[in-house]
C-alpha positions in Angstrom: 0.0 0.0 0.0 1.3 3.5 -0.8 2.5 5.6 2.1 -0.2 8.2 1.5 -2.9 5.6 2.3 -1.4 5.3 5.7 -0.5 8.9 6.6 -2.2 11.4 4.4 -0.6 14.6 3.2 -1.7 16.4 6.3 -1.9 14.2 9.4 -2.8 16.6 12.1 -3.5 20.3 12.6 -2.8 22.2 15.9 -3.0 25.7 17.2 0.3 27.3 18.2 -1.2 28.4 21.5 1.8 30.2 22.9 1.9 32.6 20.0 -1.7 33.7 19.9 -1.9 37.5 20.5 -5.3 37.6 22.1 -8.3 35.3 22.5 -10.6 38.3 22.4 -9.8 39.1 18.8 -11.2 37.4 15.7 -10.6 34.6 14.7 -9.2 33.5 18.1 -12.4 34.6 19.8 -14.4 31.9 17.9 -15.2 29.2 20.5 -14.2 26.4 18.1 -10.8 28.1 17.5 -10.3 28.9 21.2 -10.8 25.2 22.0 -8.7 23.8 19.2 -5.9 21.7 20.5 -4.9 19.1 18.0 -7.1 17.4 15.3 -6.1 14.2 13.5 -7.2 14.1 9.9 -8.3 11.0 8.0 -5.8 10.1 5.3 -8.7 9.8 2.8 -11.4 12.3 3.8 -12.2 14.6 6.7 -15.5 16.6 7.0 -16.2 19.6 9.2 -19.9 20.1 9.8 -22.0 22.5 11.9 -24.1 25.6 11.9 -23.3 28.8 10.1 -20.8 31.0 11.9 -19.1 28.3 13.9 -15.8 28.8 12.0 -15.6 25.9 9.6 -14.7 28.1 6.6 -12.3 30.1 8.6 -10.5 26.9 9.6 -10.5 25.5 6.1 -9.1 28.8 4.7 -6.3 28.7 7.4 -5.4 25.1 6.6 -5.2 25.9 2.9 -3.1 29.1 3.3 -0.8 27.4 5.8 -0.2 24.7 3.1 0.6 27.3 0.5 -2.7 27.9 -1.4 -4.1 31.2 -2.4 -6.7 32.4 0.2 -9.4 32.9 -2.5 -8.8 29.5 -4.0 -7.2 27.7 -6.9 -3.9 25.9 -7.2 -0.7 26.8 -5.4 0.4 28.7 -8.5 -2.6 31.2 -8.2 -1.5 34.5 -6.7 -4.3 37.0 -7.1 -6.4 38.9 -4.7 -9.8 40.5 -5.3 -10.1 41.6 -1.7 -7.8 40.8 1.2 -10.3 39.5 3.8 -8.7 36.2 5.0 -7.9 35.9 8.7 -4.5 35.5 10.3 -5.3 32.0 11.7 -3.0 30.4 9.2 0.0 32.0 10.9 -0.9 30.2 14.1 -1.6 26.7 12.8 0.9 23.9 12.9 0.4 21.3 10.2 1.9 17.8 10.7 2.6 16.5 7.2 2.9 13.0 5.9 6.0 11.5 4.3 4.7 12.0 0.8 4.1 15.4 -0.9 1.1 15.8 -3.2 1.7 16.2 -6.9 -1.6 18.0 -7.3 -3.8 20.2 -5.2 -6.6 22.7 -5.2 -8.4 24.9 -2.7 -12.0 25.2 -3.8 -14.2 27.6 -2.0 -17.7 28.3 -3.3 -18.0 31.9 -2.2 -14.9 33.0 -4.3 -15.2 30.6 -7.1 -16.3 33.4 -9.5 -12.9 35.1 -8.8 -11.0 31.9 -9.6 -12.9 31.5 -12.9 -12.2 35.1 -13.8 -8.5 34.8 -13.0 -8.2 31.7 -15.3 -9.8 33.8 -18.1 -7.5 36.6 -17.4 -4.4 34.3 -17.6 -5.7 32.8 -20.8 -6.1 36.2 -22.4 -2.3 36.9 -22.0 0.2 35.8 -24.6 1.5 32.4 -23.9 3.6 29.7 -25.6 1.8 26.9 -23.8 -1.8 25.6 -23.9 -4.5 27.8 -22.3 -5.5 27.0 -18.7 -9.1 26.3 -19.7 -8.1 23.0 -21.3 -7.3 21.8 -17.8 -10.9 22.6 -16.8 -12.9 21.0 -19.6 -11.9 23.1 -22.6 -14.1 26.1 -22.3 -14.3 29.1 -20.0 -15.9 28.2 -16.6 -17.9 31.4 -17.0 -19.6 29.8 -20.1 -21.0 27.0 -18.0 -23.8 27.0 -15.5 -22.8 27.5 -11.9 -23.2 23.8 -11.1 -21.5 22.6 -14.4 -18.5 24.8 -13.7 -18.2 23.4 -10.1 -18.3 19.9 -11.4 -15.9 20.6 -14.3 -13.2 21.5 -11.8 -13.8 18.2 -9.8 -13.9 16.1 -13.0 -11.2 17.7 -15.1 -8.8 19.7 -13.0 -8.4 17.2 -10.1 -5.9 14.7 -11.3 -5.1 12.4 -8.4 -2.1 12.2 -6.0 -3.5 15.5 -4.6 -4.6 17.4 -1.6 -8.1 18.9 -2.2 -9.5 21.3 0.3 -13.2 22.1 -0.4 -15.4 24.7 1.3 -19.1 24.0 0.7 -18.7 22.3 -2.7 -22.4 21.4 -2.8 -23.4 25.1 -3.1 -24.3 24.8 -6.8 -24.7 21.0 -7.1 -28.0 19.2 -7.6 -28.5 16.0 -5.5 -27.6 13.9 -8.5 -24.3 15.9 -8.9 -23.6 15.5 -5.2 -23.8 11.8 -5.6 -21.6 12.0 -8.6 -19.1 13.9 -6.5 -18.9 11.0 -4.1 -18.0 8.8 -7.0 -15.4 11.2 -8.2 -14.0 11.5 -4.7 -13.7 7.8 -4.5 -11.8 7.6 -7.8 -9.4 10.3 -6.7 -8.9 8.7 -3.2 -8.0 5.5 -5.0 -5.3 7.5 -6.8 -3.7 8.6 -3.4 -5.7 11.8 -2.8 -6.8 13.3 0.4 -9.9 15.5 0.9 -10.6 18.1 3.6 -14.2 19.4 3.3 -16.5 21.8 5.1 -20.1 20.9 4.0 -23.8 21.1 4.9 -24.7 18.3 2.5 -25.9 15.0 4.1 -25.1 13.4 0.8 -21.5 14.4 0.5 -20.6 13.7 4.1 -21.9 10.2 3.8 -18.6 9.1 2.2 -17.8 6.1 4.5 -14.0 6.2 4.8 -13.8 9.5 6.6 -13.7 11.4 9.9 -16.6 13.8 10.6 -16.0 16.6 13.1 -18.9 18.5 14.4 -17.9 22.1 14.9 -19.6 24.3 17.7 -17.9 25.1 20.9 -15.1 22.8 19.9 -14.5 19.8 17.6 -16.2 16.5 18.3 -15.8 13.4 16.1 -19.2 12.0 15.3 -20.6 9.2 13.2 -22.5 10.0 10.0 -25.9 9.1 11.4 -25.3 11.2 14.5 -25.0 14.4 12.5 -27.9 16.9 12.7 -27.8 17.1 8.9 -28.6 13.4 8.5 -31.2 13.4 11.3 -33.1 16.5 10.2 -33.1 15.5 6.5 -34.3 12.0 7.4 -37.1 13.3 9.6 -38.2 15.8 7.0 -38.3 13.3 4.2 -39.9 10.5 6.2 -42.7 12.8 7.5 -42.8 15.8 5.2 -46.4 16.8 5.8 -46.1 16.8 9.5 -42.9 18.8 9.4 -44.4 21.4 7.0 -47.4 21.7 9.3 -45.1 22.5 12.2 -43.0 24.9 10.2 -45.9 26.8 8.8 -48.2 26.8 11.9 -49.8 30.1 12.9 -48.0 29.9 16.2 -44.6 29.8 14.5 -45.4 32.7 12.3 -46.3 35.1 15.2 -43.8 37.7 16.3 
């Protein structure tokens, strides 16, 4: 078995506690960050799940930047900035890396994907002696595809295996069918010695079986898939839709 299957490209992440300037300042004021000690990542896939505002995206961004990715996303070669809004958390993270280095990698974040697609078009508009970048993403500009098609084109065409892939809410533009296709694509890439770190709200995507799931709130708690609120709420809603809708739309719930 290849060494990556045993160790992963990133084995653990830890906060460099002694160097933190103040726990009263963002992002160190976030309860999850304040209680971060050391987290072990699965060599195949690790999911961070939880409510909005708990710090999942902040943590993923910090891991990506600490590993050398551009804060807005893309490959390690991307060096552009539409707006400098990333936190300083990456400066205070210690990454324990595996013995192998990834040959490929991508930081995918849904909220700034438009900026990545624009940057690719800008690079392709410049004189070059090599092939245009768009041929690594399916052959046409990502802006000429639907939002969901462009997301999936990156997963299908740009992700080449032997890679570290950090994904922030990749389900944002994907239909349920595409989310299931993403599980299949993940499995292919993991079979090619890849590691995924994903923040998601999708009960479909987080169902990938060979993974750690960390629930993020006041800290980080490893949970099983069927213990996640995402799974339980979705299952309850689908199994008893009429009753759930009656509860959600009752007059009592609509009152101030």
